[in-house]
Phi, psi and omega in degrees: 000133178277111185265329183210144180222141181224138178183195183267124183285105191272314180208163180230127183247188184294327186225003182206167174232161179248119182247120185269119174240106188066239179258010184245136172248121179262137169268122186239117172289142183223150177297149183301326180302329183275349189298308182304321184284332180289334175305320184287353182247012175305136182075006177252162179277131183224156180241135175241137167267120196248159166248136178241117183220166180255129181256127182287142174233152176059047173059040173092359186281341175210168184223141176241136179287139181228152175242133172248136181243144180228156184288338183205159177302330185288322179292324178296314180299323180290322179295320180299315182300311179304321184287351174279351180282129182307126175097351176251105173269186186291315179295323180291321177300315179306316185285320189287327188274074185266355179236165180310137182302324178299324179293315176298316177304316181292323179298320178296314179300316186281353188057041181276073183300327180297317180290321179297317181290345177281353177283146177303132174072011179250103177273185184294317182300309180300319181296319176297323183289319175308311180294316183300315190266339187245348183313315185278003182244011193257004182303322186283338192251337182279147177300139177297147181288148175272131182231159177253131185285137178288138184281159180297320180297333183272356184247002175297151181303134180086353180252151180292143177282154175292150184279135178276127185296142180284156181297150177236157176288162183291347179261008176056237181286349176279120184277161183293330178293320173300320177296321185291318174303315183294316179298320175298320179294320180295321181291324176295331177280356173114355184282146168285158182301322181297312184288321179300313179300317181297317180295323178293316176302316183292318177300318179295320179300320184280324180228099188283351184260016177295132186233341187235165177294329181291316178293325181289320179299314182300315186287329177294317178291325172298322180291328182291321178295333183281333183272356181286000000 
């Protein structure tokens, strides 16, 4: 079983990369979320932590060995957990995980069905099943919740303690529903779901005060012009 592979990243396609190791070129499937970042690493040496599995062909009449590559052992372990959910196989998980794994894990912990349903091929029933089966297993993968530290003056005897902030989603005031609407608009405008997700992330990174789908779409399109 191949546990790790390192080589020169020759090319990146929509769902896989070509990795040159010595005189051999390996096709390595990768999660959709990793594709945008991998474009910037073409012709550089990269390491993938891998899963080696057999993919059925011809309705199970034959099987072909396949490699899946991940950025870290932690990502690989998260992917394996996701594929334990009924109805989510390896190929479906590769297509569905279009956003960083930590964000997916946080959505599971927060029961954010809207964000989970914004992932390709994940409907309400599957999103609910993900929450039900994985919520108690996400501590290692979800981003830590943000809390406010109590001040000294608020912890003196006889004075009320400061209130600890409740966990927030990674997008702050921008709701998952608005993100999903913005992604759908960008797809209708001709962007692939992968490119739409990358443009949204870039827009949020540049403008943290975005609050609606309309402003997010506008910022995403502006970001597209900046990256040309």
